[in-house]
Structures are given as C-alpha cells and as structure tokens.
C-alpha positions as CSV (number, residue, x, y, z in Angstrom):
1,M,0.0,0.0,0.0
2,N,1.3,3.4,-0.9
3,R,2.2,5.7,2.0
4,K,0.1,8.7,2.5
5,R,1.6,12.1,1.9
6,V,0.6,15.3,3.6
7,A,1.7,19.0,3.8
8,L,2.2,21.3,6.7
9,V,1.0,24.9,6.2
10,G,0.5,27.8,8.6
11,S,2.4,30.0,10.9
12,S,4.2,30.3,14.2
13,G,0.9,31.1,16.0
14,G,-1.1,34.1,17.1
15,G,-1.4,33.5,20.8
16,A,0.9,35.1,23.4
17,A,1.8,31.7,24.7
18,T,3.9,30.4,21.8
19,L,5.1,27.2,23.3
20,G,7.9,26.2,20.9
21,H,6.3,27.8,17.9
22,L,9.3,30.1,17.4
23,S,11.4,27.0,16.4
24,P,10.1,25.8,13.0
25,A,12.8,23.0,13.1
26,T,11.4,21.6,16.3
27,L,7.8,21.7,15.0
28,V,8.7,20.1,11.7
29,S,10.9,17.4,13.1
30,T,8.4,16.5,15.8
31,L,5.5,16.3,13.3
32,R,7.6,14.3,10.8
33,R,8.5,11.8,13.5
34,E,4.9,11.3,14.7
35,L,3.5,11.1,11.1
36,A,6.2,8.5,10.2
37,H,5.0,6.3,13.1
38,A,1.6,6.3,11.4
39,G,3.0,5.4,8.0
40,I,2.5,9.0,6.7
41,D,5.1,11.1,5.0
42,L,5.5,14.9,5.4
43,A,6.1,15.8,1.8
44,C,5.6,19.6,1.8
45,V,6.0,22.5,4.3
46,L,4.9,26.2,3.9
47,L,5.4,27.8,7.2
48,V,5.6,31.5,8.0
49,C,7.4,32.3,11.3
50,S,7.6,35.6,13.1
51,G,9.7,36.7,16.0
52,S,6.7,37.6,18.0
53,A,3.2,36.3,18.5
54,L,1.2,37.2,15.4
55,D,-1.8,38.5,17.4
56,F,0.5,41.4,18.4
57,A,2.7,41.6,15.3
58,T,2.6,44.5,12.8
59,R,3.2,44.7,9.1
60,D,6.8,45.6,9.9
61,S,7.4,42.6,12.2
62,A,10.3,40.4,11.3
63,A,9.3,37.2,9.6
64,S,10.7,34.3,7.6
65,L,9.3,31.6,5.3
66,H,10.4,27.9,5.7
67,V,9.8,25.1,3.2
68,L,11.1,21.6,2.6
69,V,13.8,21.5,-0.1
70,E,14.8,17.9,-1.0
71,G,13.6,16.8,2.4
72,D,15.4,19.4,4.4
73,L,13.8,22.4,6.1
74,Q,15.2,25.6,4.7
75,M,14.5,29.3,5.2
76,V,13.8,30.6,1.7
77,A,12.7,34.1,2.4
78,S,13.1,36.7,5.2
79,G,12.0,40.3,5.8
80,T,8.8,41.6,7.2
81,L,5.3,40.2,7.3
82,E,3.8,42.8,4.9
83,T,5.5,45.6,3.0
84,T,5.0,47.5,-0.3
85,D,8.1,45.8,-1.6
86,A,6.8,42.4,-2.7
87,A,10.4,40.9,-2.6
88,A,10.7,41.7,1.1
89,S,7.1,40.6,2.1
90,V,7.2,37.1,3.6
91,N,3.4,36.8,3.4
92,Q,3.4,37.8,-0.3
93,T,6.1,35.1,-1.1
94,A,4.0,32.5,0.8
95,R,0.9,33.6,-1.1
96,A,2.7,33.2,-4.5
97,L,3.9,29.7,-3.6
98,D,0.5,28.7,-2.3
99,A,-1.2,29.8,-5.5
100,A,1.4,28.1,-7.7
101,L,1.0,24.8,-5.8
102,A,-2.8,25.2,-6.2
103,G,-2.3,25.3,-10.0
104,G,-3.1,29.0,-10.3
105,D,-1.6,31.2,-13.0
106,V,1.0,33.0,-11.0
107,D,3.6,35.4,-12.4
108,M,6.9,33.9,-11.0
109,T,9.3,36.6,-12.1
110,D,11.8,35.4,-9.4
111,A,13.7,32.5,-10.9
112,T,14.6,31.1,-7.5
113,L,11.0,31.1,-6.4
114,A,9.9,29.5,-9.6
115,N,12.4,26.7,-9.2
116,L,11.3,26.3,-5.7
117,A,7.7,25.9,-6.6
118,N,8.6,23.4,-9.4
119,G,10.4,21.3,-6.8
120,M,7.4,21.1,-4.5
121,P,4.4,18.8,-4.9
122,N,1.1,20.4,-5.9
123,W,-1.6,20.5,-3.3
124,A,-3.8,18.1,-5.4
125,E,-1.0,15.5,-5.4
126,L,-1.1,15.2,-1.6
127,D,-3.5,13.1,0.5
128,G,-4.2,15.6,3.3
129,L,-3.1,18.7,5.1
130,V,-1.9,19.6,8.6
131,A,-2.7,23.3,9.3
132,I,-1.2,25.1,12.3
133,S,-2.4,28.7,12.9
134,S,-3.0,29.0,9.2
135,S,-4.8,31.6,7.0
136,P,-7.5,29.8,5.0
137,T,-8.8,32.9,3.4
138,D,-5.5,34.6,2.6
139,V,-2.0,33.3,2.7
140,N,-3.0,29.6,2.5
141,R,-6.2,30.0,0.5
142,G,-5.1,27.8,-2.4
143,A,-4.3,24.8,-0.3
144,F,-7.6,24.9,1.4
145,E,-9.6,25.4,-1.8
146,V,-7.9,22.3,-3.2
147,M,-8.6,20.2,-0.1
148,A,-12.2,21.3,0.0
149,R,-12.8,20.6,-3.7
150,L,-11.2,17.1,-3.5
151,K,-12.6,16.3,0.0
152,K,-9.2,15.5,1.5
153,P,-8.8,15.4,5.3
154,V,-7.4,18.4,7.2
155,V,-6.1,18.5,10.7
156,A,-6.0,22.0,12.1
157,T,-5.4,24.2,15.1
158,G,-6.6,27.8,15.7
159,G,-10.2,28.6,16.5
160,T,-10.9,31.2,13.9
161,S,-9.1,29.4,11.1
162,V,-10.8,26.1,11.8
163,G,-14.2,27.8,11.5
164,Q,-13.1,29.3,8.2
165,M,-12.0,25.9,6.9
166,A,-15.3,24.3,7.9
167,A,-17.2,27.1,6.2
168,A,-15.2,26.6,3.0
169,G,-16.2,22.9,2.9
170,C,-13.0,21.3,4.2
171,V,-13.2,17.9,5.8
172,V,-11.7,18.7,9.2
173,V,-10.9,15.4,10.9
174,G,-9.1,16.6,14.1
175,G,-7.7,19.5,16.0
176,S,-5.6,20.3,19.1
177,G,-6.6,23.8,20.1
178,G,-4.8,27.0,19.4
179,S,-1.3,28.3,19.9
180,V,-2.0,28.8,23.7
181,A,-1.3,25.9,26.0
182,T,-0.2,23.5,23.2
183,T,3.3,22.3,22.2
184,P,4.8,20.9,19.0
185,A,4.5,17.4,20.6
186,S,0.8,17.7,21.4
187,K,0.0,19.2,18.0
188,S,2.0,16.5,16.2
189,I,0.4,13.6,18.1
190,V,-3.1,14.9,17.5
191,A,-2.3,15.4,13.8
192,A,-0.9,11.9,13.4
193,A,-3.6,10.2,15.4
194,S,-6.4,12.0,13.6
195,L,-5.1,11.2,10.1
196,A,-4.3,7.6,11.1
197,G,-7.8,7.2,12.4
198,Y,-9.3,8.7,9.3
199,W,-7.3,6.4,7.0
200,G,-7.5,3.3,9.3
201,L,-3.7,3.2,9.9
202,P,-2.1,1.9,13.1
203,Y,-0.4,4.5,15.2
204,E,1.4,4.7,18.5
205,P,3.0,8.0,19.5
206,A,6.7,8.2,19.0
207,T,7.4,11.1,21.4
208,S,9.1,9.7,24.5
209,S,10.0,11.1,27.9
210,S,13.4,11.9,26.4
211,V,11.8,15.0,24.8
212,S,11.8,17.7,27.4
213,A,8.4,19.0,28.1
214,T,9.8,22.2,29.5
215,S,12.6,22.9,27.1
216,S,10.5,25.1,24.8
217,I,8.2,26.7,27.4
218,A,8.7,30.5,27.8
219,L,8.0,32.2,31.0
220,H,5.5,34.6,29.4
221,S,3.5,31.5,28.4
222,L,2.8,30.7,32.0
223,L,2.2,34.3,33.1
224,D,-0.3,34.8,30.3
225,G,-2.6,32.2,31.9
226,V,-1.7,32.6,35.6
227,L,-1.4,36.4,35.9
228,P,-5.1,37.2,35.6
229,L,-6.0,34.7,38.3
230,V,-3.3,36.1,40.6
231,L,-4.5,39.7,40.1
232,A,-8.1,38.7,40.7
233,G,-7.1,36.9,43.9
234,C,-5.1,40.0,45.2
235,L,-8.0,42.3,44.3
236,T,-10.5,40.2,46.0
237,R,-8.4,39.9,49.2
238,W,-7.9,43.7,49.2
239,V,-11.6,44.4,48.8
240,A,-12.4,41.9,51.6
241,S,-9.9,43.5,54.0
242,V,-11.4,47.0,53.3
243,L,-14.9,45.8,53.9
244,V,-14.0,44.1,57.2
245,Q,-12.7,47.5,58.4
246,I,-15.5,49.8,57.3
247,L,-18.5,47.5,57.3
248,P,-19.2,47.6,61.1
249,A,-19.1,51.4,61.1
250,V,-21.3,51.6,58.0
251,L,-23.7,49.1,59.4
252,S,-23.9,50.9,62.8
253,R,-24.7,54.2,61.1
254,W,-27.2,52.6,58.9
255,L,-29.0,51.1,61.9
256,R,-29.1,54.4,63.8
257,A,-30.4,56.2,60.7
258,E,-33.0,53.5,60.3
259,A,-34.1,53.8,63.9
260,L,-34.3,57.6,63.6
261,F,-36.3,57.4,60.5
262,A,-38.7,54.9,62.1
263,A,-39.1,57.3,65.1
264,L,-39.8,60.3,62.9
265,S,-42.3,58.3,60.9
266,S,-44.2,57.3,64.0
267,G,-44.3,60.8,65.3
268,R,-42.8,60.1,68.7
269,V,-39.9,62.4,68.3
270,L,-42.1,65.2,67.0
271,S,-44.6,64.8,69.9
272,A,-41.8,64.9,72.5
273,A,-40.4,68.1,71.0
274,V,-43.8,69.8,70.9
275,S,-44.5,68.8,74.6
276,A,-41.1,70.2,75.6
277,V,-41.8,73.5,73.9
278,A,-45.3,73.7,75.4
279,G,-44.1,72.9,78.8
C-alpha cells in the first residue's frame, strides 16, 4: 500500500503563549517523527514564522518563510510580514507559492521562487493537510480550496481558522486547540492520530520522555494564563480587608439612621419636641 503524503501549512501562531512555535525546526521534526509512526510522509511545508506572537505583530514585524527542499527544512525568504516591496514581504512570497501549488496562474518573475515551486508537490498530489495557525482565506487560500474541492482530510489548530475551513467545505478530521497551551509534541500527536484514524492506519506516539516538556516553554506563556488569576485573587483579598474594616461602622450608622427614620415616621420624636416647647 502506498504511503500517505501530507503537507504542513500555517504560521508560528497568534497567541501570546507560543510554546515552541518560534522554532520551526522543532515543530517540523516532531511532526515528521509522529507522522512516520503512522506510515505518513510529510512531503511539503509552507510555514511563516515571526519573531513575536502574530496576534501582536505588525506589518513591519520580522518574519521568515520555511519550506522543505529535497527533504530538508530551509528558510527561503526573510524580511517583514507585509511591505509595499513584494520581494521583502514574507506573506506575499508565501501567497505566491501557495497559489502556484494550487495550480493557479502566477507570475513567477523570481527564478529562484519559480524553481522552488517546481520542486514542491502540488496540493492536489497530496493526500491531506496539517494546518497550524493557518490563514485559510488569505496566505494559505489555495491549499484549502484544493482540499475542500477534493474532499481530502485536514487536521488543524486555531479557533478562527478552523471555523473558516469548515465554512469553506473542508473535511476537518481533528484539532488540538490554538497556539495557547499547546506544544509541538501535542499538535503532532493529535495530527498523526487524527489522520491515522481517518485512514484506518495503526499509530502509536513516537514522542518519549526523552523529549523535554519544558525545554520550549517560555515564562511569558505561564504568566499569560496565571497572571489574571493572581491579580483577581489579590484584588478580592484587598476588597475583603477594606470591607472588614469599614462594614461595622457603616452598618452601625445605617441602623441608627433606620431607627431615627422609624421614630420620625411614628411621630414620637415630634410629639416629644412639641411637649417640651409647650411645657
């Protein structure tokens, strides 16, 4: 039986907790190892990586484009995410390659880029797609249009992008959440397991305890999830301490005011005052 071949498309992630996303080599090597254990080959990569979380990145943020060249991951473009200079725009280079692999009529004036596209498999030649924090309606549009048309399986991460895939008619067979609180290992295992299950292939995770679970965890990843809870706890404690100090006095004043109001309402205070004046 012929081995299944899939592609990896997407980016380094939009969430603040980019657990290992800033290392494309780690992500690709981990995914390739897990897919291999399911009898699946990673045949193509089109990955845009930024030096910062894409949710907070700007058009001028540094970025790079990584693809597989003869089986090895290579950085083939670098610059900024979006610029007026197409040659320096990493997203524009990724769009051009995506469109070319989708069979579109793309003007490849850059000979290096044209040769690169010619050496990569077309999207239609592949059996499925692994999408990590991808852009189904923009940078990776061609890949998803082909997958939707041919009803080939897609494993994906990223809440917004997964919804866009489903709306486009893609067959989404699995997912592992977004870029927050996930790692290259967790994404790769879910991708391999989902595709193996869809195709009826045997699979057992290859990732062992020798892979450090903390080696790629950044401190800001933990703070992003913990800090709101810590702040809420501190604020609650402060409010409680203030209430303990002022509540008795406030309650006492309220009770005295309530008693005075009741006395005035009943006329007892007014009668006593009138009697005193008359006497």
